[in-house]
Every structure is written in C-alpha cells, then in structure tokens.
ZAFIFI-131967 format. One record per atom (N, C-alpha, C): residue in three letters; chain; atom name; x, y, z. Coordinates in pm, whole numbers, plus 50000, padded with zeros to 5 digits. Each point is the difference from the previous one (the first is absolute). Example, Ala and Ser with C-alpha at 12.3 -4.5 7.8 and 13.67 -1.06 7.14 Angstrom:
<mitis>
<miti r="Ala" c="A" a="N" c1="51319" c2="49431" c3="50780"/>
<miti r="Ala" c="A" a="CA" c1="49911" c2="50119" c3="50000"/>
<miti r="Ala" c="A" a="C" c1="50090" c2="50120" c3="50000"/>
<miti r="Ser" c="A" a="N" c1="49965" c2="50105" c3="49928"/>
<miti r="Ser" c="A" a="CA" c1="50082" c2="50119" c3="50006"/>
<miti r="Ser" c="A" a="C" c1="49923" c2="50109" c3="50073"/>
</mitis>
This chain:
<mitis>
<miti r="Met" c="A" a="N" c1="77961" c2="71251" c3="82666"/>
<miti r="Met" c="A" a="CA" c1="50043" c2="49930" c3="49880"/>
<miti r="Met" c="A" a="C" c1="50067" c2="49872" c3="50040"/>
<miti r="Arg" c="A" a="N" c1="49969" c2="49893" c3="49932"/>
<miti r="Arg" c="A" a="CA" c1="50064" c2="49872" c3="50024"/>
<miti r="Arg" c="A" a="C" c1="50075" c2="49961" c3="49873"/>
<miti r="Leu" c="A" a="N" c1="50124" c2="49960" c3="50017"/>
<miti r="Leu" c="A" a="CA" c1="50079" c2="49955" c3="49886"/>
<miti r="Leu" c="A" a="C" c1="49957" c2="49860" c3="49959"/>
<miti r="Gln" c="A" a="N" c1="49989" c2="49979" c3="49871"/>
<miti r="Gln" c="A" a="CA" c1="49965" c2="49867" c3="49952"/>
<miti r="Gln" c="A" a="C" c1="50121" c2="49908" c3="50016"/>
<miti r="Thr" c="A" a="N" c1="49973" c2="49881" c3="50049"/>
<miti r="Thr" c="A" a="CA" c1="50110" c2="49905" c3="50019"/>
<miti r="Thr" c="A" a="C" c1="49977" c2="49869" c3="49927"/>
<miti r="Asp" c="A" a="N" c1="49882" c2="49982" c3="49945"/>
<miti r="Asp" c="A" a="CA" c1="49968" c2="49870" c3="49940"/>
<miti r="Asp" c="A" a="C" c1="50029" c2="49991" c3="49851"/>
<miti r="Asn" c="A" a="N" c1="50035" c2="50110" c3="49935"/>
<miti r="Asn" c="A" a="CA" c1="50018" c2="49994" c3="49855"/>
<miti r="Asn" c="A" a="C" c1="50132" c2="50062" c3="49953"/>
<miti r="Leu" c="A" a="N" c1="50102" c2="49995" c3="50083"/>
<miti r="Leu" c="A" a="CA" c1="50128" c2="50058" c3="49960"/>
<miti r="Leu" c="A" a="C" c1="50075" c2="49913" c3="49901"/>
<miti r="Arg" c="A" a="N" c1="49966" c2="49873" c3="49993"/>
<miti r="Arg" c="A" a="CA" c1="50061" c2="49904" c3="49907"/>
<miti r="Arg" c="A" a="C" c1="50153" c2="50004" c3="50012"/>
<miti r="Leu" c="A" a="N" c1="50046" c2="49979" c3="50120"/>
<miti r="Leu" c="A" a="CA" c1="50143" c2="50002" c3="50022"/>
<miti r="Leu" c="A" a="C" c1="50066" c2="49878" c3="49937"/>
<miti r="Gly" c="A" a="N" c1="50107" c2="50026" c3="49930"/>
<miti r="Gly" c="A" a="CA" c1="50080" c2="49891" c3="49947"/>
<miti r="Gly" c="A" a="C" c1="50107" c2="49963" c3="50101"/>
<miti r="Asn" c="A" a="N" c1="50082" c2="49908" c3="49962"/>
<miti r="Asn" c="A" a="CA" c1="50109" c2="49957" c3="50089"/>
<miti r="Asn" c="A" a="C" c1="50128" c2="50077" c3="49976"/>
<miti r="Asp" c="A" a="N" c1="49993" c2="50104" c3="49920"/>
<miti r="Asp" c="A" a="CA" c1="50121" c2="50074" c3="49967"/>
<miti r="Asp" c="A" a="C" c1="49993" c2="50143" c3="50053"/>
<miti r="Leu" c="A" a="N" c1="50113" c2="50060" c3="50017"/>
<miti r="Leu" c="A" a="CA" c1="50009" c2="50135" c3="50054"/>
<miti r="Leu" c="A" a="C" c1="49931" c2="50104" c3="49912"/>
<miti r="Pro" c="A" a="N" c1="50013" c2="49997" c3="49869"/>
<miti r="Pro" c="A" a="CA" c1="49930" c2="50100" c3="49917"/>
<miti r="Pro" c="A" a="C" c1="49848" c2="49998" c3="50019"/>
<miti r="Ser" c="A" a="N" c1="49941" c2="49882" c3="50015"/>
<miti r="Ser" c="A" a="CA" c1="49855" c2="49992" c3="50024"/>
<miti r="Ser" c="A" a="C" c1="49963" c2="50063" c3="50133"/>
<miti r="Leu" c="A" a="N" c1="50079" c2="49974" c3="50101"/>
<miti r="Leu" c="A" a="CA" c1="49976" c2="50057" c3="50132"/>
<miti r="Leu" c="A" a="C" c1="50012" c2="50152" c3="49996"/>
<miti r="Leu" c="A" a="N" c1="50100" c2="50051" c3="49933"/>
<miti r="Leu" c="A" a="CA" c1="50019" c2="50145" c3="49990"/>
<miti r="Leu" c="A" a="C" c1="49886" c2="50067" c3="49925"/>
<miti r="Arg" c="A" a="N" c1="49950" c2="49936" c3="49894"/>
<miti r="Arg" c="A" a="CA" c1="49885" c2="50054" c3="49926"/>
<miti r="Arg" c="A" a="C" c1="49877" c2="50006" c3="50089"/>
<miti r="Ala" c="A" a="N" c1="49978" c2="49894" c3="50078"/>
<miti r="Ala" c="A" a="CA" c1="49884" c2="49996" c3="50090"/>
<miti r="Ala" c="A" a="C" c1="50011" c2="50109" c3="50106"/>
<miti r="Leu" c="A" a="N" c1="50118" c2="50018" c3="50057"/>
<miti r="Leu" c="A" a="CA" c1="50020" c2="50104" c3="50100"/>
<miti r="Leu" c="A" a="C" c1="49980" c2="50139" c3="49940"/>
<miti r="Ala" c="A" a="N" c1="50045" c2="50020" c3="49878"/>
<miti r="Ala" c="A" a="CA" c1="49984" c2="50129" c3="49934"/>
<miti r="Ala" c="A" a="C" c1="49852" c2="50033" c3="49979"/>
<miti r="Gln" c="A" a="N" c1="49916" c2="49897" c3="49991"/>
<miti r="Gln" c="A" a="CA" c1="49856" c2="50022" c3="49982"/>
<miti r="Gln" c="A" a="C" c1="49932" c2="50044" c3="50130"/>
<miti r="Val" c="A" a="N" c1="50041" c2="49944" c3="50114"/>
<miti r="Val" c="A" a="CA" c1="49929" c2="50027" c3="50124"/>
<miti r="Val" c="A" a="C" c1="50062" c2="50109" c3="50086"/>
<miti r="Leu" c="A" a="N" c1="50129" c2="50023" c3="49988"/>
<miti r="Leu" c="A" a="CA" c1="50065" c2="50098" c3="50087"/>
<miti r="Leu" c="A" a="C" c1="49951" c2="50143" c3="49982"/>
<miti r="Pro" c="A" a="N" c1="49971" c2="50048" c3="49880"/>
<miti r="Pro" c="A" a="CA" c1="49948" c2="50137" c3="49989"/>
<miti r="Pro" c="A" a="C" c1="49869" c2="50020" c3="50076"/>
<miti r="Ala" c="A" a="N" c1="49908" c2="49905" c3="49992"/>
<miti r="Ala" c="A" a="CA" c1="49873" c2="50012" c3="50072"/>
<miti r="Ala" c="A" a="C" c1="50024" c2="49996" c3="50151"/>
<miti r="Phe" c="A" a="N" c1="50089" c2="49914" c3="50043"/>
<miti r="Phe" c="A" a="CA" c1="50034" c2="49990" c3="50142"/>
<miti r="Phe" c="A" a="C" c1="50061" c2="50131" c3="50049"/>
<miti r="Ala" c="A" a="N" c1="50093" c2="50056" c3="49926"/>
<miti r="Ala" c="A" a="CA" c1="50065" c2="50125" c3="50039"/>
<miti r="Ala" c="A" a="C" c1="49899" c2="50114" c3="50005"/>
<miti r="Lys" c="A" a="N" c1="49907" c2="50003" c3="49906"/>
<miti r="Lys" c="A" a="CA" c1="49898" c2="50106" c3="49997"/>
<miti r="Lys" c="A" a="C" c1="49914" c2="49994" c3="50126"/>
<miti r="Gln" c="A" a="N" c1="49960" c2="49879" c3="50040"/>
<miti r="Gln" c="A" a="CA" c1="49916" c2="49987" c3="50119"/>
<miti r="Gln" c="A" a="C" c1="50079" c2="50034" c3="50126"/>
<miti r="Val" c="A" a="N" c1="50124" c2="49957" c3="50011"/>
<miti r="Val" c="A" a="CA" c1="50082" c2="50031" c3="50117"/>
<miti r="Val" c="A" a="C" c1="50019" c2="50150" c3="50012"/>
<miti r="Asn" c="A" a="N" c1="50025" c2="50067" c3="49890"/>
<miti r="Asn" c="A" a="CA" c1="50016" c2="50146" c3="50003"/>
<miti r="Asn" c="A" a="C" c1="49871" c2="50068" c3="50045"/>
<miti r="Ala" c="A" a="N" c1="49887" c2="49955" c3="49949"/>
<miti r="Ala" c="A" a="CA" c1="49872" c2="50060" c3="50039"/>
<miti r="Ala" c="A" a="C" c1="49972" c2="49979" c3="50148"/>
<miti r="Val" c="A" a="N" c1="50028" c2="49881" c3="50051"/>
<miti r="Val" c="A" a="CA" c1="49980" c2="49973" c3="50142"/>
<miti r="Val" c="A" a="C" c1="50090" c2="50088" c3="50084"/>
<miti r="Ser" c="A" a="N" c1="50127" c2="50014" c3="49961"/>
<miti r="Ser" c="A" a="CA" c1="50094" c2="50080" c3="50079"/>
<miti r="Ser" c="A" a="C" c1="49964" c2="50148" c3="49999"/>
<miti r="Glu" c="A" a="N" c1="49927" c2="50044" c3="49898"/>
<miti r="Glu" c="A" a="CA" c1="49955" c2="50140" c3="49991"/>
<miti r="Glu" c="A" a="C" c1="49863" c2="50020" c3="50064"/>
<miti r="Gly" c="A" a="N" c1="49941" c2="49892" c3="50053"/>
<miti r="Gly" c="A" a="CA" c1="49869" c2="50009" c3="50064"/>
<miti r="Gly" c="A" a="C" c1="49884" c2="50014" c3="49903"/>
<miti r="Arg" c="A" a="N" c1="50020" c2="49960" c3="49876"/>
<miti r="Arg" c="A" a="CA" c1="49895" c2="50014" c3="49899"/>
<miti r="Arg" c="A" a="C" c1="49902" c2="49883" c3="50005"/>
<miti r="Leu" c="A" a="N" c1="49874" c2="50031" c3="49981"/>
<miti r="Leu" c="A" a="CA" c1="49896" c2="49898" c3="49999"/>
<miti r="Leu" c="A" a="C" c1="50022" c2="49900" c3="49887"/>
<miti r="Ser" c="A" a="N" c1="50060" c2="50044" c3="49890"/>
<miti r="Ser" c="A" a="CA" c1="50023" c2="49910" c3="49887"/>
<miti r="Ser" c="A" a="C" c1="50097" c2="49888" c3="50037"/>
<miti r="Gly" c="A" a="N" c1="50073" c2="50015" c3="50109"/>
<miti r="Gly" c="A" a="CA" c1="50090" c2="49894" c3="50043"/>
<miti r="Gly" c="A" a="C" c1="49929" c2="49892" c3="50078"/>
<miti r="Ser" c="A" a="N" c1="49875" c2="50023" c3="50034"/>
<miti r="Ser" c="A" a="CA" c1="49923" c2="49904" c3="50078"/>
<miti r="Ser" c="A" a="C" c1="49905" c2="49922" c3="49911"/>
<miti r="Tyr" c="A" a="N" c1="49994" c2="49871" c3="50020"/>
<miti r="Tyr" c="A" a="CA" c1="49905" c2="49921" c3="49924"/>
<miti r="Tyr" c="A" a="C" c1="49877" c2="49970" c3="50086"/>
<miti r="Asn" c="A" a="N" c1="49996" c2="50055" c3="50121"/>
<miti r="Asn" c="A" a="CA" c1="49887" c2="49974" c3="50088"/>
<miti r="Asn" c="A" a="C" c1="49914" c2="50124" c3="50021"/>
<miti r="Ala" c="A" a="N" c1="49981" c2="50079" c3="49899"/>
<miti r="Ala" c="A" a="CA" c1="49916" c2="50119" c3="50008"/>
<miti r="Ala" c="A" a="C" c1="49867" c2="49973" c3="49929"/>
<miti r="Leu" c="A" a="N" c1="49891" c2="50029" c3="50070"/>
<miti r="Leu" c="A" a="CA" c1="49866" c2="49979" c3="49945"/>
<miti r="Leu" c="A" a="C" c1="49913" c2="50121" c3="50031"/>
<miti r="Thr" c="A" a="N" c1="49879" c2="50001" c3="49947"/>
<miti r="Thr" c="A" a="CA" c1="49907" c2="50109" c3="50029"/>
<miti r="Thr" c="A" a="C" c1="49901" c2="49963" c3="50109"/>
<miti r="Ser" c="A" a="N" c1="50004" c2="49876" c3="50048"/>
<miti r="Ser" c="A" a="CA" c1="49914" c2="49955" c3="50109"/>
<miti r="Ser" c="A" a="C" c1="50067" c2="49879" c3="50065"/>
<miti r="Pro" c="A" a="N" c1="49957" c2="49965" c3="50120"/>
<miti r="Pro" c="A" a="CA" c1="50062" c2="49884" c3="50064"/>
<miti r="Pro" c="A" a="C" c1="49967" c2="49872" c3="49923"/>
<miti r="Pro" c="A" a="N" c1="50084" c2="49899" c3="50009"/>
<miti r="Pro" c="A" a="CA" c1="49978" c2="49876" c3="49926"/>
<miti r="Pro" c="A" a="C" c1="49870" c2="49930" c3="50041"/>
<miti r="Thr" c="A" a="N" c1="49939" c2="49935" c3="49903"/>
<miti r="Thr" c="A" a="CA" c1="49879" c2="49921" c3="50027"/>
<miti r="Thr" c="A" a="C" c1="50024" c2="49852" c3="49973"/>
<miti r="Thr" c="A" a="N" c1="50116" c2="49966" c3="49944"/>
<miti r="Thr" c="A" a="CA" c1="50036" c2="49861" c3="49976"/>
<miti r="Thr" c="A" a="C" c1="50147" c2="49981" c3="50037"/>
<miti r="Gly" c="A" a="N" c1="50039" c2="49879" c3="50019"/>
<miti r="Gly" c="A" a="CA" c1="50138" c2="49967" c3="50032"/>
<miti r="Gly" c="A" a="C" c1="50021" c2="49980" c3="50148"/>
<miti r="Lys" c="A" a="N" c1="50111" c2="49937" c3="50033"/>
<miti r="Lys" c="A" a="CA" c1="50032" c2="49969" c3="50138"/>
<miti r="Lys" c="A" a="C" c1="50100" c2="50103" c3="50053"/>
<miti r="Tyr" c="A" a="N" c1="49968" c2="50060" c3="50115"/>
<miti r="Tyr" c="A" a="CA" c1="50085" c2="50104" c3="50059"/>
<miti r="Tyr" c="A" a="C" c1="50023" c2="49971" c3="50147"/>
<miti r="Gln" c="A" a="N" c1="50110" c2="50052" c3="50050"/>
<miti r="Gln" c="A" a="CA" c1="50038" c2="49984" c3="50141"/>
<miti r="Gln" c="A" a="C" c1="49983" c2="50132" c3="50072"/>
<miti r="Ala" c="A" a="N" c1="49972" c2="49993" c3="50130"/>
<miti r="Ala" c="A" a="CA" c1="49993" c2="50120" c3="50081"/>
<miti r="Ala" c="A" a="C" c1="50132" c2="50076" c3="49986"/>
<miti r="Gly" c="A" a="N" c1="49991" c2="50129" c3="49976"/>
<miti r="Gly" c="A" a="CA" c1="50119" c2="50083" c3="49981"/>
<miti r="Gly" c="A" a="C" c1="50029" c2="50032" c3="49855"/>
<miti r="Asp" c="A" a="N" c1="49938" c2="49927" c3="49906"/>
<miti r="Asp" c="A" a="CA" c1="50019" c2="50033" c3="49858"/>
<miti r="Asp" c="A" a="C" c1="49943" c2="50139" c3="49973"/>
<miti r="Tyr" c="A" a="N" c1="50061" c2="50071" c3="49908"/>
<miti r="Tyr" c="A" a="CA" c1="49960" c2="50138" c3="49972"/>
<miti r="Tyr" c="A" a="C" c1="49981" c2="50018" c3="49850"/>
<miti r="Ile" c="A" a="N" c1="49891" c2="50067" c3="49964"/>
<miti r="Ile" c="A" a="CA" c1="49972" c2="50034" c3="49860"/>
<miti r="Ile" c="A" a="C" c1="49995" c2="50152" c3="49991"/>
<miti r="Lys" c="A" a="N" c1="50081" c2="50057" c3="49912"/>
<miti r="Lys" c="A" a="CA" c1="49999" c2="50145" c3="49979"/>
<miti r="Lys" c="A" a="C" c1="49880" c2="50041" c3="49916"/>
<miti r="Asn" c="A" a="N" c1="49949" c2="50120" c3="50025"/>
<miti r="Asn" c="A" a="CA" c1="49892" c2="50056" c3="49919"/>
<miti r="Asn" c="A" a="C" c1="50061" c2="50066" c3="49878"/>
<miti r="Ser" c="A" a="N" c1="49967" c2="49950" c3="49882"/>
<miti r="Ser" c="A" a="CA" c1="50058" c2="50055" c3="49877"/>
<miti r="Ser" c="A" a="C" c1="49927" c2="50125" c3="49952"/>
<miti r="Ala" c="A" a="N" c1="49892" c2="50038" c3="50069"/>
<miti r="Ala" c="A" a="CA" c1="49924" c2="50119" c3="49961"/>
<miti r="Ala" c="A" a="C" c1="49966" c2="50084" c3="50123"/>
<miti r="Pro" c="A" a="N" c1="50101" c2="50050" c3="50073"/>
<miti r="Pro" c="A" a="CA" c1="49971" c2="50076" c3="50121"/>
<miti r="Pro" c="A" a="C" c1="49935" c2="50135" c3="49968"/>
<miti r="Glu" c="A" a="N" c1="49913" c2="50043" c3="50089"/>
<miti r="Glu" c="A" a="CA" c1="49936" c2="50130" c3="49988"/>
<miti r="Glu" c="A" a="C" c1="49958" c2="50046" c3="50138"/>
<miti r="Val" c="A" a="N" c1="49973" c2="50129" c3="50014"/>
<miti r="Val" c="A" a="CA" c1="49954" c2="50054" c3="50127"/>
<miti r="Val" c="A" a="C" c1="49852" c2="49965" c3="50016"/>
<miti r="Leu" c="A" a="N" c1="49966" c2="49940" c3="50114"/>
<miti r="Leu" c="A" a="CA" c1="49863" c2="49959" c3="50029"/>
<miti r="Leu" c="A" a="C" c1="49955" c2="50063" c3="50131"/>
<miti r="Gly" c="A" a="N" c1="49874" c2="49984" c3="50034"/>
<miti r="Gly" c="A" a="CA" c1="49946" c2="50052" c3="50125"/>
<miti r="Gly" c="A" a="C" c1="49945" c2="50140" c3="49984"/>
<miti r="Thr" c="A" a="N" c1="49954" c2="50055" c3="50112"/>
<miti r="Thr" c="A" a="CA" c1="49940" c2="50133" c3="50000"/>
<miti r="Thr" c="A" a="C" c1="50096" c2="50099" c3="50064"/>
<miti r="Ala" c="A" a="N" c1="49974" c2="50128" c3="49982"/>
<miti r="Ala" c="A" a="CA" c1="50086" c2="50105" c3="50054"/>
<miti r="Ala" c="A" a="C" c1="50022" c2="49977" c3="50149"/>
<miti r="Gly" c="A" a="N" c1="50122" c2="50008" c3="50042"/>
<miti r="Gly" c="A" a="CA" c1="50035" c2="49977" c3="50140"/>
<miti r="Gly" c="A" a="C" c1="50030" c2="49855" c3="50031"/>
<miti r="Ala" c="A" a="N" c1="49968" c2="49910" c3="49910"/>
<miti r="Ala" c="A" a="CA" c1="50024" c2="49857" c3="50022"/>
<miti r="Ala" c="A" a="C" c1="50046" c2="49933" c3="49870"/>
<miti r="Gln" c="A" a="N" c1="50082" c2="50070" c3="49923"/>
<miti r="Gln" c="A" a="CA" c1="50045" c2="49944" c3="49872"/>
<miti r="Gln" c="A" a="C" c1="50118" c2="49907" c3="50021"/>
<miti r="Tyr" c="A" a="N" c1="50011" c2="49904" c3="49910"/>
<miti r="Tyr" c="A" a="CA" c1="50108" c2="49901" c3="50007"/>
<miti r="Tyr" c="A" a="C" c1="50032" c2="49949" c3="49859"/>
<miti r="Val" c="A" a="N" c1="50113" c2="49935" c3="49988"/>
<miti r="Val" c="A" a="CA" c1="50039" c2="49933" c3="49876"/>
<miti r="Val" c="A" a="C" c1="50002" c2="49851" c3="50029"/>
<miti r="Leu" c="A" a="N" c1="49935" c2="49922" c3="49917"/>
<miti r="Leu" c="A" a="CA" c1="50001" c2="49855" c3="50014"/>
<miti r="Leu" c="A" a="C" c1="50129" c2="49948" c3="49937"/>
<miti r="Lys" c="A" a="N" c1="50097" c2="49965" c3="50084"/>
<miti r="Lys" c="A" a="CA" c1="50133" c2="49958" c3="49952"/>
<miti r="Lys" c="A" a="C" c1="50002" c2="49855" c3="49952"/>
<miti r="Gly" c="A" a="N" c1="49914" c2="49917" c3="50059"/>
<miti r="Gly" c="A" a="CA" c1="49998" c2="49859" c3="49961"/>
<miti r="Gly" c="A" a="C" c1="49918" c2="49920" c3="50099"/>
<miti r="Trp" c="A" a="N" c1="50025" c2="49870" c3="50003"/>
<miti r="Trp" c="A" a="CA" c1="49926" c2="49910" c3="50087"/>
<miti r="Trp" c="A" a="C" c1="50098" c2="49902" c3="50063"/>
<miti r="Ile" c="A" a="N" c1="49974" c2="49965" c3="50126"/>
<miti r="Ile" c="A" a="CA" c1="50083" c2="49903" c3="50070"/>
<miti r="Ile" c="A" a="C" c1="49912" c2="49883" c3="50042"/>
<miti r="Cys" c="A" a="N" c1="50055" c2="49880" c3="49981"/>
<miti r="Cys" c="A" a="CA" c1="49928" c2="49878" c3="50037"/>
<miti r="Cys" c="A" a="C" c1="50017" c2="49979" c3="50150"/>
<miti r="Val" c="A" a="N" c1="49888" c2="49991" c3="50072"/>
<miti r="Val" c="A" a="CA" c1="50006" c2="49983" c3="50146"/>
<miti r="Val" c="A" a="C" c1="49963" c2="49859" c3="50044"/>
<miti r="Ala" c="A" a="N" c1="49950" c2="49918" c3="49907"/>
<miti r="Ala" c="A" a="CA" c1="49970" c2="49860" c3="50031"/>
<miti r="Ala" c="A" a="C" c1="50025" c2="49917" c3="49874"/>
<miti r="Ser" c="A" a="N" c1="50085" c2="49900" c3="50012"/>
<miti r="Ser" c="A" a="CA" c1="50035" c2="49914" c3="49887"/>
<miti r="Ser" c="A" a="C" c1="49877" c2="49929" c3="49945"/>
<miti r="Gly" c="A" a="N" c1="50004" c2="49971" c3="49870"/>
<miti r="Gly" c="A" a="CA" c1="49891" c2="49925" c3="49939"/>
<miti r="Gly" c="A" a="C" c1="49992" c2="50022" c3="49851"/>
<miti r="Glu" c="A" a="N" c1="49890" c2="49953" c3="49943"/>
<miti r="Glu" c="A" a="CA" c1="49975" c2="50017" c3="49857"/>
<miti r="Glu" c="A" a="C" c1="49876" c2="50086" c3="49984"/>
<miti r="Pro" c="A" a="N" c1="50004" c2="50127" c3="49983"/>
<miti r="Pro" c="A" a="CA" c1="50116" c2="50083" c3="49972"/>
<miti r="Pro" c="A" a="C" c1="50061" c2="50066" c3="50124"/>
<miti r="Gly" c="A" a="N" c1="49960" c2="49961" c3="50119"/>
<miti r="Gly" c="A" a="CA" c1="50048" c2="50068" c3="50120"/>
<miti r="Gly" c="A" a="C" c1="49906" c2="50114" c3="50037"/>
<miti r="Thr" c="A" a="N" c1="50026" c2="50061" c3="50114"/>
<miti r="Thr" c="A" a="CA" c1="49921" c2="50115" c3="50044"/>
<miti r="Thr" c="A" a="C" c1="50085" c2="50124" c3="49985"/>
<miti r="Trp" c="A" a="N" c1="49950" c2="50097" c3="49925"/>
<miti r="Trp" c="A" a="CA" c1="50076" c2="50120" c3="49965"/>
<miti r="Trp" c="A" a="C" c1="49941" c2="50124" c3="50066"/>
<miti r="Val" c="A" a="N" c1="50086" c2="50088" c3="50048"/>
<miti r="Val" c="A" a="CA" c1="49957" c2="50130" c3="50053"/>
<miti r="Val" c="A" a="C" c1="50077" c2="50110" c3="49929"/>
<miti r="Glu" c="A" a="N" c1="49938" c2="50117" c3="49994"/>
<miti r="Glu" c="A" a="CA" c1="50062" c2="50113" c3="49931"/>
<miti r="Glu" c="A" a="C" c1="50118" c2="50055" c3="50080"/>
<miti r="Asp" c="A" a="N" c1="50103" c2="50043" c3="49928"/>
<miti r="Asp" c="A" a="CA" c1="50112" c2="50073" c3="50059"/>
<miti r="Asp" c="A" a="C" c1="49983" c2="50144" c3="49954"/>
<miti r="Arg" c="A" a="N" c1="49956" c2="50084" c3="50093"/>
<miti r="Arg" c="A" a="CA" c1="49970" c2="50139" c3="49967"/>
<miti r="Arg" c="A" a="C" c1="50110" c2="50092" c3="50052"/>
<miti r="Gly" c="A" a="N" c1="50025" c2="50106" c3="49926"/>
<miti r="Gly" c="A" a="CA" c1="50091" c2="50105" c3="50043"/>
<miti r="Gly" c="A" a="C" c1="49921" c2="50130" c3="50009"/>
<miti r="Val" c="A" a="N" c1="49997" c2="50061" c3="50118"/>
<miti r="Val" c="A" a="CA" c1="49924" c2="50124" c3="50015"/>
<miti r="Val" c="A" a="C" c1="50071" c2="50114" c3="49928"/>
<miti r="Thr" c="A" a="N" c1="49921" c2="50093" c3="49947"/>
<miti r="Thr" c="A" a="CA" c1="50057" c2="50112" c3="49926"/>
<miti r="Thr" c="A" a="C" c1="50014" c2="50124" c3="50084"/>
<miti r="Gly" c="A" a="N" c1="49929" c2="50006" c3="50113"/>
<miti r="Gly" c="A" a="CA" c1="50005" c2="50119" c3="50085"/>
<miti r="Gly" c="A" a="C" c1="49902" c2="50108" c3="49956"/>
<miti r="Thr" c="A" a="N" c1="49918" c2="49968" c3="49902"/>
<miti r="Thr" c="A" a="CA" c1="49898" c2="50098" c3="49954"/>
<miti r="Thr" c="A" a="C" c1="49862" c2="49944" c3="50009"/>
</mitis>
C-alpha cells in the first residue's frame, strides 16, 4: 500500500494539518501492524507471477500472493516468491522455493 501524498490539500494552519494526518494515519497504522504480524496484506509487493514490466534491481523480492504445494510426490515444494538476480526492465527473476519434505 502506498499513501497518497499529492492530494492532501494541506493548508497553512494546524487544523488543516491535523485533518490531513487523521486521514492517512489509520491506513499507515493498519499496514504497519500487518507487516509486524507477518501478514501478506502488509506487503504491497505480492503478485501471482514475477513482474513483466517495470525496472528492478538485483536482490528485489516479490512475494507469491497465491502459494500452493507444487511438484510430484517426493519432490514437493511451495513457491514462496521470486527474486531478481539481474537488474533490468523487468530484470531476470528466479523462483524462491521452499521444500515441503513430502
């Protein structure tokens, strides 16, 4: 989640500033709480596949918003997300897999 910063219409007085803060602080607090609890809803970088557009740097990470058990018996894994291994547009992405042990 990204907080909007271009339309707060801040006035030069304290009441205007307080009203603007009252609008954005609840959303900010909700996201901080979700992140601190490890919830996916706290992340704005969760997708169902690696990015195909945009500029990324090596080391950037995208979480999988739809994880499931994949593979065959004896070689099952969960696709946790994707990591960018070469910077670019959109960069080179590889899967981050977690083995299930089954």
